[in-house]
N, C-alpha and C positions, 0 to 999 in steps of 0.2 A: 751462275750454271751449276753451283753445288747445291742450290735449293735452300741456302739458308742466308737471312739477312736481318740485321738488327732494326732495319728501317721499314720492315713489313711486320705489322703487329695485328694478330687474330685475337679478337674478343668474343667470347661466348656469352652472348646477351641473356641466355637462360641462366647463367650464373651471376651475371653483373646487371641485375635489373633496376637497382636503386639510383637515386639522385647522386649519392656521394660516389658512386662508380664513375658517373659521367663527369662529375666535378674534378675528379683525378685526371680523367682523360683530357680535359680542357687544360689542365696545367702542363701536361706533357706535349701538347699540341704545338706549343710555342717553340719548343726545341728544334733546331735544324737537323735535316738528315745527316747521319754519320758518313755514309759512302755512297748512297744513291742520290739521284737527282730529286726524287719525291720521298715523302714519308707517307706510307699507305696504312691506313686503319681498315680492317675487314671486321665488320660487326655480324657475326653469324647469327641466324634466328632472331633478327632484328625485331620481330613482332612481339618478342617476349618482354621488351623494355616497357617499364611502367609509364603512365602519363606523365608523372613529374620528371622522369628521365629524359623522355622525349622534349619535354618544354626546355630542360636544361641544355639539351644538344641543339636546340633549335637555333640559337644565337651563333653558335659555332659554325653550323651549317650555312648561315646566311652570309657569314664573312670569314671564311676559313683563310689561314696563311696560304700564300702563293705555293708553298711547297708541300702541301697537305692534300692528300685524296682520301675521302671516305667511300668505302663500299659496304653498303647495307644489303646482306643477303637474307632472303626470307622465302619461305614456301606458301605464306599466307599473307598476301599483299593487302587484303581487305582490313588487316588489323593495324596497318600502318596509318597514322593520322595524315589527313590531306595536307596539313601545313608542312609535314616532312616531305611527302611525295611531290609537292610543288616546287620544292627547292633542289630536287635531284633529277638526274637523267635516268630513265627507266629502260631497262633491258629484260624482256621475257625470254627465258630459255625454255624450249620445248623438250620433250623427252628424246633421248638418242635412239637411233635404230637398233634393233637386235644385232644385226651384223656388225655394225659399227663398235658396239660394246665388246663384242666378241673379238674383233680385230685389235682393239686396244688392250685387252686382257691378255691375249696371246703375246703381244709385244712385251708387256711387263713380265709374263712368265718366262719368256725368252731371255730377257735381261737378268732376271734373278736365277736363271739357269734351272728352272724347274719344269720337269715334263708333266704335261696335264691333258687328259682326254679331251677330245672335243665335246662329248656329252657332257662332261664336267663343266667346261666353259659355258655351255648353253644353259645349264641349270643355274649357274651364278648370274648369268645376264638376265634370265627370266626372273630370278628372285629380286633383281635391283629394279625392275619396273621402269627401266629406261633412264635411270640415273646413274651417271659414270661414277660419281663419288662413292655411292653405296656399293657398286660393283667392285671398285678398287678395294674399299675397306673390308668387304666380304671375302675377297681374294687374299688379302693380307692375313685375315684371321685363319684361313684354311692353311696357307703356306706356313704359318707359325705353329700350327698344331700337327701337320703331317710332314712326311718326309719329301724328298725332291721328286716323287713320282705320284702324282695325285690322280686317283680314279673317279669315275662317275659315282660309283657306291659310296666312296668316302665323303663326297660332297653332298649325296643324298642323306647320309646319316647325320652330317652337321646341320644342313640346312632344314631337314624334315621335309623336303620336296619330294614330289614323285618322278620317277624316271619318265622322261618323255616318250621313250620308246614303249614302255608298258602302257602308258595312256593311250598312245596311238593304237596299239593293239587292241585294247579294251574298246575304244571308240569304233574301230573298224568292225569289231565283232557285233557291236549293237546295231550299227548301220546295215550290216550284212545279215542280220537277224540270226546269228550264231549264238544262241543263248548258252549252250553247253560250254563252248570255248570261252565265253566271257565271265561266266561264272567260275571256271577253272582259274582264270586269270586273277580275279578278285580273292579267291581262297589262297592261291600261291602267294600273293603279296601280303595278305592278312598273317599268312604263316611266317613270313619274312619280317614282320613287325612294322609294315607300313602304316602310317596313319591313314585309316579308311576315310576320314573327313577330308583330309588333303587330296586323296585320290579322287573322291568324288568331286571336289571343287576343280582339280585339274581336268577331269574328264567333261564336265559341264563346260568349262572354258574351251577346250578342244571342240566340242560339238558347236558351240557358238560360233567359233572361227569357220567351221565347215557350213554353218547356217549362213553366215555373212556372205561367203563365197558363192553359196547356191543362189542367195538372193541377186547378187550381181558381182562378177569377177572384178568389177572397177573398185570394189571395197577392199581389195587386197592391200591398197596403200595404207590402210589404217592398221594393218597387221604387221607391218614391217618392224614395229617396236617390239614384237613378241616372237616373231618367226623368221627363219632363214627363207631364202628364195626357193630352196630345195624342198623345205617343209610345206610350203604355201603350194607348190606344185603337186605334192602328194595329196593335200587336202582337195585341190581342184579335182584330182582323179576321183575322190570319194564323192563328190557332188554329182557325179554322172550316174552313180548307182543309187542315189538316195532320193527321198521325197521330202520337201519342205515340212509338211505336216508332221511327218514320222520324226524328223529331227526335233521339231518343236515340242512333241510329246515326250521323247526321250529326255529332253532337258527339263522338262515339268517333273517327270518321274524321278530324275537323279536329284534334283533340287529338293523335292519332298524327302527323299531318302536321307540326303545329307543332314537334314534337321533332326531325323530320328535316330541316327547312328549312336549318338551319345547316350540316349534313353533306353536303346534296345538291349534285351538280354543277351541276344546273339548279335554282336556288332556288325558282321557281314550281311545279315539277313535283310535289312532295309536296301542295301545295294543289289542283292540277288533278286529281290522282288521287283525292284525297278528295272533290271535287266528283262526279266520275264514279261513285265508289261510292255516294255519298249520294243521288244522282239515279236510281240503280238501273239504270244502262247496263250493269252487269255484276252477277252474282248475288252478294248478300251471303253471308257465311259460313253464316247460319242457312239461307237458301234452298238452298245448296250441299249441306248436311247433310241437309235434307228430300229433295232429289232423289236423293241417295245412297241414303237409306234406302228410298225408293219404289222405285228400281231393283232393290235387292236382294230386296226383298219380292216384286216381280214375277217375278225370276228363280226365287225359291223356288217360287212358284205354278205357274210354266210348265214347270219341270223336274220329272222323275219323282222319287218319294220313295226308289225303289230306288237310284237312282245316287247320290243323296246319302248314302245309307246305307252303300253300298259303299266310298265315298271315305273316309267317317268310319272304316269298319272297316279298311281298308288303312292309314290313318294310324296307327291305334292299334296294329295288328300290326307295322308297320315300326319304330315307335318302341320297342316293346316288345322286339323281336328285337335292334335295334342296341344298346340299353341292356345287355342281358344279354351281348352279346359284348365289350362294353367292360369290364364288370365283373361276373362272375357272383357275386362274394361279396357285393356291395352289394344290400341290400334296396331294391327298386324301388317307387316311389310310383305307384300306377295313376293313368292319365289317364282321368278321368271322362268318360263319353259323356253328352251332353245328355239330360236326362229327356224333353224334348219330342220328340226324335228317337227315342228307344226306344218312346214311346207311339205316335208316328205309324207306327213300323215294326209294332208289334203290330196297329193297326187295319187297316193295310195288308194283312198277312198273312192276318188273319181273313177279309177280303173276298175274298181269291184263291181259285180253285177248288181243291179238294182233289186232289192227285194220286192217281189210282186204284191206282197201283203202290206207294204208300207204305203199309207196315203196320209194327207193332210188331217182328215176327219178322225183317223185313229189317234194321231198326235193330240188333237184338241180334247178327245174323249179322256186321255190319260194326263191332261195338263195338271189336274188337281193332285194326281198321284205323284207327278214330277215334283210339285211344290212340297208335299209331305217328305218324299224319298230324299230330296236334297237338303232339306232343314238340318239333319244331323251333321252333314259335312260342313255346311256354311249357312247359318240362319239369315245372315245379311243377304245372300245370293237368292234365298227362297223369297225375301221381300222385294227384290228386284224383279224377279220374274213374275210376281203377282200382278205387276203393272205391265206385263207385255202379252201378246197374243202370238200364236203360230199362224203366220200370214199365209205362207205358201211353202210348196215342197219342189225343189228341183233336183231330179235324180235322188240322191241321197243326202242332199243339202238342205237343211230346214231353215227357212228365213223367218226370224223373229222381228217383231215390230213393237216399238215403244215411242210414245209421244216425247220423251225427255232424253235429251242428249247426255245428261249425266249418267243415266241407266244405261244408255247404249255404250258408253265409254267403259262402264264398269263390267258389263256383260261380255265386252269384247276383249277384255284382259285375258292374255293367254292362260292363266291358271283357272280363271272362272269358266272359260270355254271348254277346257278339258274336263272339268268337273260336271258341267251341264251335259257334255256329249257322253261321257261315261255313264251317268245315271240315266239318262234318256235312252241310250242304246241298251242298257240292261231292261228297261220297261218294254221296249219295242222289240227286243230280241233281234236287233239289227245294227249294223255299224253306220253311224250318222255323224254329221259335223255341222255345226250351226254358223248362222251369220245374222248379225243384229243390225237393223236399220231403223232410221227416224221416220215415224209416220204420225203427224199431228192429229189425224182424225181417228186414231186407234182409242177405243174405250175399253178398259179393262173388264173382263167379266165379273159380274156381281154375285156374291153368295147370299143365301138366306142366313138370317141372323138367329142362330140358335145359341144356346149358352155356350156350348163347346166351341162354335165358330167365333163367338163374340171373344172368347178368352183367347183364341188363336189370333184373331184380329188385333186384339190388344197387344199381344206378343210382337206382331209384325209392326205396329205403330211404335212400341218400344224400341225395336231394331231400327226403325227409321229415324227415330229421335236420336239413337245412339250414333247412326252413321252421319246424319245431317248436323248434329249438334244443336238441334232445336228445341222448343218447348211447346206444350199445348196451351194456346191462347184461349180456346173456347171448345166446350164439349156438349 
């Protein structure tokens, strides 16, 4: 009853980790208890024992005297060897509830004839994180340092924790979007010497608790280790005036601010910025992205499709030309035009009025000019077109025909189509688009062989050899 006994021996494993310490223990185990029925050995922090010490203890654990009980206490059960665990009965102790710790501390304070405020007890219980021994140890330290009347402010100064009331006020201001009041709370606490990192951590934890209750009131059972029933009810009231995404954003901003406090020139600045962001005084990242997307969509709707297409065509043509000038021998990967853009162009062109001066004969007469004008943009494309004919005209769509599927595939590529349509449209002074089909009966038009044409033909042959990767067998 006095709390003292020679037959209860507590051993700190962190200070007695070696084999010699366990050998001394084995020698005293054989001695009978002096006054109690059993002799009890409590080995605290048992996971700190060395492997050799565990092996030395193993034999005694297998066959202990009838009057000896070993209690191995640890917070890291995974560090205890399986051979030891298999020879013991295991009892797992969960964290005690917040209210249970406060009740026990109140009883101790009453027996010690100490007056302590309720808020002070809550701070001690919160700092213990569900461990009764830690709570009792902390209370003992405070009693030894202070007088018989302990206030919440004194506990706050000793533990370095934040006042739960101030944290609740700050969190409520953030949820209610009262940025001015929230900033005032931060600056007042900073002036009082409160650790702003601890304040940020406490506020994050408070908002986390509100978030859990917002997600589901059933989760309140997991908060009983940290909160009283009264505090939980107050948080439930806050969930009714808050939005889940807003709480999540506030936690993100405060978490980011906590990491910046130590390196900030003005310690409270990161917290103030987090409050301003959380209360919506400046657009969040998500809102900024939505505004940006909306702006570009409106720009696309208000601007003409033709101008968009022309910019895309010019971009492709410039890129292709510059790449070919840099390295003619390197095979260039085409820059794909957006499918949506091509579809938009087709629909737009079909709706336009047909140019009355546009006919298939005019296109055929200008075919040689097309080959020459397109050569600076893409000499390979000029070679492909020399083996095609303008077959027919449907409204403003020019149907080209070629006997080779390879040519049809290359000419139908989006970037090549855009180039042909651009150059042909400039020649005809009309908006056209092309379609390429295979016709085995097509014969490409022949040209007279003049020195100039022969030179150009040789150039086209060289281009074909470069594209096909072939060689001249006979000339």
